[in-house]
C-alpha positions as CSV (number, residue, x, y, z in Angstrom):
1,M,-100.1,5.1,97.5
2,S,-101.1,2.4,100.0
3,D,-104.6,2.3,101.5
4,I,-103.5,1.9,105.1
5,I,-100.6,3.6,106.9
6,N,-99.6,2.5,110.4
7,V,-98.1,5.5,112.2
8,I,-95.7,4.8,115.1
9,P,-95.1,8.0,117.1
10,Q,-91.6,8.4,118.4
11,T,-92.4,9.3,122.0
12,D,-95.7,7.7,123.2
13,N,-96.7,4.2,122.1
14,K,-100.1,4.4,123.7
15,D,-101.2,6.8,120.9
16,I,-100.6,4.5,118.0
17,W,-103.6,4.3,115.7
18,T,-104.2,3.4,112.1
19,I,-104.5,6.0,109.4
20,K,-106.5,5.3,106.3
21,S,-105.1,7.3,103.5
22,D,-107.2,6.2,100.5
23,G,-110.7,7.2,101.6
24,Y,-113.5,9.0,99.9
25,Y,-112.9,12.5,101.1
26,N,-109.2,12.5,100.7
27,N,-109.6,11.1,97.1
28,C,-112.1,14.0,96.4
29,V,-109.5,16.5,97.4
30,T,-106.6,14.9,95.5
31,T,-108.8,14.6,92.4
32,V,-109.4,18.4,92.4
33,M,-105.7,19.0,92.9
34,K,-105.0,16.8,89.8
35,E,-107.6,18.8,87.8
36,E,-105.8,22.0,88.9
37,D,-102.5,20.6,87.5
38,Y,-100.8,20.1,90.9
39,P,-97.6,18.0,90.2
40,E,-97.9,14.4,91.5
41,E,-95.0,15.0,93.7
42,S,-96.7,18.0,95.4
43,I,-100.0,16.0,95.9
44,N,-98.1,13.1,97.6
45,S,-96.3,15.6,99.8
46,I,-99.5,17.4,100.8
47,V,-101.2,14.0,101.7
48,Q,-98.1,12.9,103.6
49,N,-98.1,16.2,105.6
50,A,-101.8,15.5,106.4
51,I,-100.9,12.0,107.6
52,D,-98.0,13.3,109.7
53,T,-100.4,15.8,111.4
54,L,-103.4,13.5,111.9
55,S,-101.3,10.8,113.3
56,Q,-100.6,13.1,116.3
57,C,-104.2,14.0,116.8
58,P,-106.4,12.0,119.3
59,N,-107.8,8.7,118.0
60,P,-111.4,9.5,117.2
61,N,-112.5,6.0,118.1
62,S,-111.2,6.1,121.6
63,N,-113.8,5.8,124.3
64,N,-112.1,8.4,126.4
65,E,-112.4,12.2,126.3
66,S,-109.2,13.5,124.7
67,S,-107.9,16.7,123.2
68,K,-104.6,18.0,121.7
69,T,-103.2,21.2,120.4
70,G,-100.9,21.2,117.4
71,I,-99.2,23.6,115.0
72,V,-98.6,23.2,111.3
73,I,-95.8,25.5,110.1
74,G,-95.4,26.4,106.5
75,K,-93.9,29.3,104.5
76,V,-95.6,32.5,103.5
77,Q,-97.6,32.1,100.3
78,S,-96.6,28.4,100.0
79,G,-100.1,26.8,99.9
80,K,-100.9,26.1,103.5
81,T,-104.6,26.1,102.7
82,S,-104.2,23.1,100.5
83,N,-102.5,21.3,103.4
84,F,-105.2,21.9,105.9
85,I,-108.0,21.1,103.4
86,S,-106.2,17.8,102.8
87,L,-106.0,17.3,106.6
88,I,-109.8,17.8,106.9
89,G,-110.4,15.2,104.1
90,L,-108.1,12.7,105.7
91,A,-109.7,13.3,109.2
92,F,-113.2,12.7,107.7
93,D,-112.0,9.4,106.2
94,N,-110.7,8.4,109.7
95,D,-113.9,9.0,111.6
96,Y,-113.7,12.6,112.6
97,Q,-117.2,14.0,111.9
98,I,-117.0,17.8,112.2
99,A,-114.3,20.3,111.1
100,V,-114.4,23.8,112.4
101,V,-112.2,26.3,110.5
102,L,-111.5,29.7,112.0
103,G,-110.9,31.3,108.7
104,G,-109.3,34.7,109.4
105,N,-110.3,37.9,111.1
106,K,-111.4,39.8,108.0
107,N,-114.3,39.0,105.8
108,N,-112.2,38.8,102.6
109,L,-110.0,36.1,104.2
110,L,-113.1,34.2,105.4
111,E,-114.6,34.4,101.9
112,Q,-111.4,33.3,100.4
113,N,-111.3,30.2,102.7
114,V,-115.0,29.4,102.0
115,T,-114.4,29.5,98.3
116,R,-111.3,27.4,98.4
117,I,-112.9,24.8,100.7
118,K,-116.0,24.5,98.6
119,N,-114.0,24.2,95.4
120,S,-111.8,21.5,97.0
121,F,-114.7,19.3,98.2
122,R,-116.8,18.8,95.1
123,V,-119.1,16.3,96.7
124,D,-122.8,15.8,97.0
125,A,-124.4,17.9,99.8
126,M,-125.8,14.7,101.3
127,D,-122.2,13.6,102.0
128,L,-120.8,16.9,103.2
129,V,-122.4,20.1,104.6
130,I,-120.3,23.3,104.3
131,L,-121.5,26.2,106.4
132,D,-120.1,29.6,107.1
133,T,-121.1,31.9,110.0
134,N,-121.7,34.9,107.7
135,K,-124.3,33.2,105.4
136,N,-125.7,30.2,107.4
137,D,-126.3,31.6,110.8
138,D,-129.8,30.1,111.0
139,V,-128.5,26.6,110.4
140,I,-125.6,26.7,112.8
141,N,-127.3,25.3,115.9
142,A,-127.4,22.1,117.8
143,N,-130.7,20.9,116.3
144,E,-129.7,21.2,112.7
145,I,-126.2,19.9,113.3
146,S,-127.6,16.9,115.1
147,E,-129.9,16.1,112.1
148,F,-126.9,16.3,109.8
149,I,-125.0,13.8,112.0
150,K,-128.0,11.4,112.1
151,Q,-127.9,11.5,108.3
152,N,-124.3,10.5,108.4
153,R,-123.1,13.7,106.7
154,K,-119.8,15.2,107.5
155,I,-119.8,18.9,108.5
156,I,-117.4,21.8,107.9
157,I,-118.2,25.1,109.8
158,I,-116.1,28.0,108.6
159,G,-116.2,31.0,111.0
160,L,-114.8,34.5,111.2
161,K,-112.2,34.8,114.0
162,H,-114.5,37.0,116.0
163,Q,-116.0,36.4,119.4
164,K,-119.6,36.5,118.3
165,H,-118.9,34.0,115.5
166,I,-116.8,31.7,117.7
167,D,-119.4,31.7,120.4
168,K,-122.1,30.8,117.9
169,I,-120.1,27.7,117.0
170,S,-119.4,26.9,120.6
171,D,-123.1,26.9,121.5
172,I,-123.6,23.9,119.2
173,F,-121.5,21.8,121.6
174,N,-123.6,22.6,124.7
175,N,-125.4,19.5,123.5
176,Y,-123.7,16.6,125.2
177,K,-123.9,14.2,122.3
178,L,-122.4,16.8,120.0
179,S,-119.7,17.6,122.5
180,M,-118.5,13.9,122.2
181,I,-118.4,14.0,118.3
182,P,-114.7,13.8,117.2
183,T,-113.9,17.3,115.8
184,I,-110.9,18.9,114.2
185,I,-110.4,22.6,114.6
186,I,-108.3,24.5,112.1
187,D,-107.1,28.0,113.2
188,D,-105.9,29.5,110.0
189,E,-103.3,32.2,110.5
190,G,-103.1,30.8,114.0
191,D,-100.7,33.4,115.3
192,Q,-103.1,36.2,114.6
193,A,-105.8,37.4,117.0
194,T,-106.2,34.0,118.7
195,L,-103.5,34.3,121.3
196,N,-103.9,36.0,124.6
197,T,-103.1,39.7,124.2
198,K,-103.9,40.4,127.9
199,K,-101.3,37.9,129.2
200,Y,-99.2,40.7,130.7
201,S,-102.0,43.0,132.0
202,K,-102.2,43.9,135.7
203,D,-105.1,41.5,136.1
204,K,-103.4,38.1,135.6
205,K,-106.7,36.3,135.1
206,K,-107.9,38.7,132.3
207,M,-108.1,37.2,128.8
208,S,-108.5,38.9,125.4
209,T,-112.0,38.3,123.9
210,I,-111.0,36.0,121.0
211,Y,-108.6,34.0,123.1
212,E,-111.3,33.4,125.7
213,A,-113.8,32.5,123.0
214,V,-111.4,29.9,121.6
215,L,-110.7,28.4,125.0
216,N,-114.5,28.1,125.5
217,L,-114.8,26.3,122.2
218,K,-112.0,23.9,123.1
219,N,-113.6,23.2,126.5
220,R,-117.0,22.5,125.1
221,I,-115.7,19.8,122.7
222,K,-114.6,16.7,124.6
223,K,-112.9,14.9,121.7
224,H,-110.9,17.3,119.4
225,C,-107.6,18.4,118.0
226,F,-106.9,22.1,117.7
227,I,-104.5,22.9,114.9
228,S,-102.9,26.3,114.4
229,V,-101.8,26.9,110.8
230,T,-99.2,29.6,110.2
231,A,-96.0,30.6,108.4
232,T,-95.0,32.8,111.3
233,P,-95.1,30.7,114.5
234,Q,-93.0,32.8,116.7
235,A,-95.8,33.8,119.1
236,N,-97.3,30.3,119.3
237,I,-93.9,28.9,120.2
238,L,-92.9,31.6,122.6
239,I,-96.0,31.7,124.7
240,D,-95.9,29.9,128.1
241,T,-95.9,26.1,127.5
242,L,-98.6,25.8,130.1
243,D,-100.9,27.9,128.0
244,L,-103.8,25.9,126.5
245,L,-102.9,27.1,123.0
246,S,-99.2,26.1,123.4
247,P,-98.7,23.3,120.8
248,D,-98.3,19.7,122.0
249,F,-96.8,18.8,118.6
250,G,-95.6,20.6,115.5
251,V,-95.4,19.6,111.8
252,L,-93.2,21.4,109.3
253,V,-94.8,21.7,105.9
254,Y,-92.2,22.1,103.1
255,P,-93.1,24.2,100.0
256,G,-93.5,22.4,96.7
257,T,-91.4,22.7,93.6
258,G,-91.2,26.2,92.2
259,Y,-91.7,28.1,95.5
260,C,-89.8,31.3,95.8
261,G,-89.6,32.8,99.3
262,L,-87.1,34.2,101.8
263,S,-84.0,32.3,100.5
264,E,-84.7,33.3,96.8
265,F,-85.6,37.0,97.4
266,H,-83.6,37.8,100.5
267,G,-80.7,35.4,100.5
268,D,-77.4,35.6,98.6
269,N,-79.0,37.0,95.5
270,Q,-81.1,39.6,97.1
271,D,-79.5,42.6,95.3
272,K,-80.9,41.2,92.0
273,Y,-84.5,41.3,93.2
274,I,-84.6,44.0,95.9
275,K,-84.2,47.5,94.6
276,V,-83.4,50.2,97.3
277,I,-85.3,53.5,97.1
278,P,-82.8,56.3,97.6
279,E,-83.1,58.1,100.9
280,D,-82.8,61.5,99.3
281,E,-85.7,60.9,97.0
282,I,-89.0,62.9,97.5
283,S,-91.6,61.1,99.6
284,L,-94.5,59.4,97.9
285,L,-96.7,60.2,100.9
286,D,-95.5,63.6,102.1
287,S,-94.8,65.3,98.8
288,P,-97.2,66.4,96.1
289,G,-94.8,65.0,93.5
290,I,-94.1,61.4,92.4
291,P,-90.7,59.9,93.3
292,N,-88.6,58.5,90.4
293,S,-88.6,55.1,92.0
294,V,-92.4,54.9,91.4
295,Y,-91.8,55.6,87.7
296,E,-89.2,52.8,87.8
297,A,-91.5,50.4,89.4
298,L,-94.3,51.1,86.9
299,A,-91.9,50.8,84.0
300,A,-90.5,47.5,85.3
301,F,-94.1,46.3,85.8
302,F,-95.1,46.9,82.1
303,V,-91.7,45.7,80.7
304,S,-91.9,42.5,82.8
305,N,-95.4,41.9,81.6
306,G,-94.2,42.3,78.0
307,V,-91.4,39.9,78.6
308,R,-93.9,37.2,80.0
309,K,-96.2,37.7,77.0
310,Y,-93.2,37.5,74.6
311,R,-92.3,34.1,76.2
312,G,-95.9,32.9,75.7
313,D,-97.0,33.4,79.3
314,F,-100.3,35.2,79.4
315,G,-101.1,34.6,83.0
316,N,-102.1,37.2,85.6
317,H,-99.6,40.0,86.2
318,A,-99.8,42.3,89.2
319,L,-98.2,45.3,90.8
320,L,-98.7,46.1,94.5
321,F,-98.1,49.4,96.3
322,H,-98.0,49.0,100.1
323,P,-97.4,52.6,101.3
324,S,-98.8,52.6,104.9
325,Q,-101.7,51.4,107.0
326,R,-103.6,54.8,106.7
327,K,-106.5,54.9,104.4
328,V,-105.9,58.6,103.6
329,D,-102.5,57.6,102.2
330,H,-104.0,54.9,100.1
331,A,-106.4,57.3,98.5
332,S,-103.6,59.8,97.8
333,V,-101.4,57.1,96.2
334,V,-104.3,55.8,94.1
335,A,-104.9,59.3,92.7
336,K,-101.2,59.8,91.9
337,L,-100.8,56.4,90.2
338,Q,-104.1,56.7,88.3
339,N,-102.9,60.0,86.8
340,V,-99.6,58.3,85.6
341,V,-101.3,55.2,84.2
342,E,-103.9,57.3,82.3
343,S,-101.1,59.5,80.9
344,W,-99.1,56.4,79.9
345,K,-102.2,54.8,78.3
346,H,-102.7,57.9,76.1
347,K,-99.0,57.9,75.1
348,A,-99.1,54.2,74.3
349,D,-102.1,54.7,72.1
350,C,-100.2,57.5,70.2
351,Y,-96.8,55.8,70.1
352,E,-95.9,57.5,66.8
353,D,-96.4,60.9,68.5
354,I,-93.5,62.7,70.0
355,A,-95.2,62.6,73.4
356,Y,-94.5,58.9,73.5
357,Q,-90.8,59.5,73.8
358,S,-91.0,60.5,77.4
359,L,-92.7,57.2,78.2
360,K,-90.3,55.2,76.0
361,R,-87.3,56.5,78.0
362,H,-88.8,55.0,81.2
363,L,-89.5,51.7,79.5
364,V,-86.0,51.5,77.8
365,S,-84.4,52.3,81.2
366,A,-86.3,49.4,82.8
367,H,-85.4,47.1,80.0
368,N,-81.7,48.0,80.4
369,K,-81.8,47.5,84.2
370,Y,-83.2,44.0,83.7
371,K,-80.4,43.2,81.2
372,S,-77.8,44.6,83.8
373,D,-79.2,42.2,86.3
374,G,-78.5,39.3,83.9
375,V,-82.0,38.7,82.7
376,N,-82.1,37.0,79.3
377,L,-84.1,39.4,77.2
378,P,-84.8,40.1,73.5
379,S,-84.2,43.6,72.2
380,F,-86.5,46.4,73.3
381,D,-87.7,46.7,69.7
382,D,-88.9,43.1,69.8
383,L,-90.6,43.6,73.1
384,E,-92.1,47.0,72.5
385,E,-95.5,45.9,71.0
386,F,-96.0,43.5,73.9
387,I,-95.2,46.2,76.5
388,L,-97.5,48.7,74.9
389,D,-100.3,46.1,74.9
390,S,-99.8,45.6,78.6
391,I,-100.2,49.3,79.2
392,K,-103.3,49.6,77.1
393,F,-105.0,46.7,78.8
394,C,-104.0,47.5,82.3
395,S,-106.7,47.9,85.0
396,K,-107.5,51.1,86.8
397,V,-105.6,51.3,90.0
398,H,-107.5,49.2,92.5
399,L,-107.9,50.3,96.1
400,T,-107.8,47.4,98.6
401,N,-108.6,48.2,102.2
402,S,-111.4,47.7,104.7
403,D,-113.6,50.2,102.8
404,T,-113.1,48.8,99.3
405,D,-112.6,45.2,98.1
406,A,-111.0,45.2,94.6
407,S,-111.0,41.4,94.2
408,K,-114.1,41.2,92.0
409,N,-113.0,44.1,89.7
410,S,-109.5,42.7,89.3
411,E,-111.0,39.5,87.8
412,L,-112.0,41.6,84.8
413,Y,-108.3,42.1,83.9
414,K,-105.1,40.1,83.5
415,T,-102.8,43.1,84.3
416,N,-103.7,44.7,87.6
417,I,-102.3,47.4,89.9
418,F,-103.3,47.4,93.6
419,V,-102.8,49.8,96.5
420,G,-103.5,48.6,100.1
421,G,-102.3,48.2,103.6
422,N,-103.6,45.8,106.3
423,M,-105.9,44.0,103.8
424,V,-103.0,42.9,101.6
425,E,-100.5,41.9,104.3
426,R,-101.8,38.5,105.5
427,G,-103.4,35.5,104.0
428,L,-104.5,37.3,100.8
429,T,-103.1,36.0,97.6
430,I,-102.6,38.4,94.7
431,K,-102.4,36.4,91.4
432,G,-99.3,36.9,89.4
433,L,-97.7,39.5,91.7
434,S,-94.5,40.5,90.0
435,I,-93.6,44.0,91.2
436,T,-94.0,45.2,94.8
437,Y,-93.4,48.7,96.1
438,I,-93.4,48.7,99.9
439,I,-92.3,51.5,102.2
440,R,-94.4,50.7,105.2
441,R,-92.5,50.2,108.4
442,A,-92.7,51.2,112.1
443,K,-90.4,54.0,112.9
444,T,-88.7,52.1,115.7
445,T,-88.8,48.3,116.4
446,S,-90.9,46.0,114.2
447,N,-92.0,42.4,114.8
448,V,-90.5,39.6,112.7
449,D,-93.9,37.8,112.3
450,N,-95.9,40.8,111.2
451,T,-93.2,42.0,108.9
452,E,-92.7,38.6,107.2
453,Q,-96.5,38.4,106.6
454,R,-96.3,41.5,104.4
455,A,-94.2,39.5,101.8
456,R,-97.0,39.0,99.3
457,W,-94.3,38.7,96.7
458,F,-93.5,35.2,97.8
459,G,-95.1,32.2,96.1
460,Y,-94.9,29.8,93.2
461,K,-93.3,31.9,90.5
462,E,-90.2,30.0,89.5
463,D,-91.2,30.5,85.8
464,Y,-91.0,34.3,86.1
465,I,-88.9,35.1,89.2
466,D,-86.2,36.5,87.0
467,I,-88.4,39.5,86.3
468,C,-89.9,39.9,89.8
469,R,-88.7,43.0,91.7
470,V,-89.3,44.6,95.1
471,Y,-88.8,48.3,95.5
472,T,-88.3,49.2,99.2
473,T,-86.2,51.1,101.7
474,Q,-82.8,50.0,102.9
475,Q,-84.2,49.3,106.4
476,I,-86.9,47.0,105.1
477,K,-84.4,45.2,102.9
478,D,-82.2,44.7,105.9
479,D,-85.2,43.5,108.0
480,F,-86.0,40.8,105.5
481,H,-82.4,39.6,105.3
482,Y,-82.3,39.2,109.1
483,I,-85.7,37.5,109.0
484,F,-84.3,35.1,106.4
485,E,-81.5,34.2,108.8
486,H,-83.9,33.8,111.7
487,D,-86.3,31.6,109.7
488,E,-83.5,29.3,108.6
489,A,-82.3,28.9,112.2
490,L,-85.9,28.4,113.5
491,W,-86.7,25.6,111.0
492,D,-83.3,24.0,111.7
493,T,-84.0,23.9,115.4
494,I,-87.4,22.3,114.9
495,E,-86.0,19.8,112.4
496,K,-83.2,18.7,114.8
497,A,-85.7,18.3,117.6
498,E,-87.9,16.2,115.4
499,Q,-84.9,14.0,114.4
500,R,-84.0,13.5,118.1
501,G,-87.5,12.7,119.1
502,T,-87.7,15.7,121.4
503,P,-91.3,16.6,122.3
504,F,-92.4,20.0,120.8
505,K,-93.0,21.6,124.2
506,E,-89.4,20.7,125.2
507,I,-87.7,22.4,122.3
508,G,-85.4,25.1,123.7
509,R,-87.0,28.6,123.1
510,V,-83.7,30.2,122.0
511,F,-83.8,31.7,118.5
512,K,-81.5,33.7,116.3
513,N,-82.2,37.4,115.8
514,N,-79.3,39.6,114.6
515,S,-81.3,42.8,114.3
516,K,-81.7,45.3,117.1
517,L,-84.6,46.8,115.2
518,L,-86.6,43.6,115.1
519,R,-88.3,41.6,117.9
520,L,-89.7,38.1,117.3
521,T,-93.3,38.9,118.1
522,R,-95.7,41.2,120.0
523,A,-94.6,42.0,123.5
524,N,-98.2,41.8,124.8
525,V,-98.4,38.1,123.8
526,A,-94.9,36.8,124.6
527,K,-91.9,38.5,126.2
528,T,-88.4,37.7,125.1
529,Q,-84.8,38.6,126.0
530,N,-82.0,39.3,123.6
531,F,-78.6,38.0,124.3
532,D,-75.9,39.9,122.4
533,F,-72.5,38.4,122.7
534,D,-70.1,36.3,120.6
535,Q,-70.1,32.5,120.3
536,F,-73.5,32.1,122.0
537,K,-74.8,28.6,121.2
538,S,-78.5,27.9,120.9
539,Q,-80.0,25.3,123.3
540,N,-82.2,23.0,121.3
541,T,-83.6,20.8,124.1
542,V,-85.1,21.4,127.5
543,I,-83.1,20.1,130.5
544,L,-85.4,17.9,132.6
545,D,-82.7,17.0,135.3
546,E,-83.4,19.5,138.0
547,K,-79.8,19.6,139.3
548,V,-78.4,20.2,135.9
549,A,-81.0,22.8,135.1
550,I,-80.2,24.7,138.3
551,E,-76.5,24.7,137.5
552,N,-77.1,25.9,134.0
553,N,-79.4,28.6,135.2
554,N,-76.8,29.8,137.7
555,L,-74.2,29.9,134.9
556,L,-76.6,31.8,132.6
557,E,-77.3,34.4,135.4
558,N,-73.6,34.9,135.8
559,I,-73.2,35.5,132.0
560,K,-76.1,38.0,132.1
561,N,-74.7,39.8,135.1
562,N,-71.3,40.1,133.3
563,N,-72.9,41.3,130.1
564,K,-75.5,43.8,131.4
565,E,-74.5,46.5,129.0
566,R,-75.0,44.2,126.1
567,L,-78.3,42.7,127.2
568,R,-81.7,44.1,126.1
569,V,-85.1,43.1,127.7
570,L,-87.9,43.4,125.2
């Protein structure tokens, strides 16, 4: 990899500046990735993504005040954190001094980001200061930060996406000298909480609290780049392009080798991985009994763990139940599952007893279903010992919600079962997640972005995807297939715009959505219209010629008037 890369933007030659790619901080980050066995190809890709992004940020050595807003778009569970950490390292090597990371709106996500960032920058504290708003409140002030700058130390401030925490960071930049320090701001999960949820309130000037706090932060820092990082950019793209958080530029971050996401789970082979829960089955939530599909999921979980161990793979193995957002439901499901797991553990310990036969029937059935799906398996007899070991050494059922954090207890086991709702649907990574049981869905219309973020079963699992399964309803299965089609079209639109040199703000905001039960994002953030007629062709660029635009608009109005019965306003 060369030391210097000259970046030539496609649309604005005055922004050309030189990116140094082989500096101290970037090398620290890449060294850690090598130690963690990242493939060389993946490391090069991550660094190149960082270069592509930083090249569109303001030149930190410019004498002028300058700010930009960008978006980095990845895939769910594809390693976006590694990309923005690499971006921070590269920014430090190219004369940015401060990085602010808005690290999620829940404490567990903040802690996850703090841990990842500290592990990725294994450098002397005299070179880099890493602060977080939960633990370093007394140091996050203008005087202390000024001292760190005088000592030529780089600074990362990681804050909760909460008004109080953001305001605390903003106060630093009331100091004029600090306000002129080149700063990069990373908004992790940038479609969540940051955007203006009061956009369509009666008072047009009203702003949601976090949105207002973020704008205040941006206004305080005179030389900065604000980067939203997300796998679900629908809201960021669909907000008014005059909004201060509307991206000036966008970068697509492609997953590395071995990633399994929408196309693998919800594309042409979805029937292999997605198992539909029968509609006439008793309810897990509303019935005192346990549905047969729950027994199937548990049996598949232990059989799949046995298969991995038989193959020599002794990594983490997890099962997630996502029944609803209600904590009372979580507690009920935990109690039911714990009873089953304890019963199965007892039977596994006494496998020569006749009582084991009832458990064995479930396990043999799961084994047979894997074989029916074309999975290459040894005989059940050859697997049985590995399966029973998995049952014996399984964790208790972990409850994961805002009242209980199971992350520490789960580290005591290799085989884990989790039950959760909101706390397990965004940003959080469950190691070795192989089996998912998800029945949570809104009764009417759901949002594409929120729904896709629940796909914790995505990730780098090429080595064992053949035994991964998702147990869900027909409607949720359909939702994800439609989301797969939408996501393919969205990326294609952005790719083509990039190839043509079309500025990000001028990309046509027309996106594919074939489901009447899905809308692209929250209606209080961005309003959309659905056009439902045959042979509609997406517009991929904005028409800047006023006469042509008026003619096109008149044509579109005629089409809308002639298709009123087939047009829905969301």
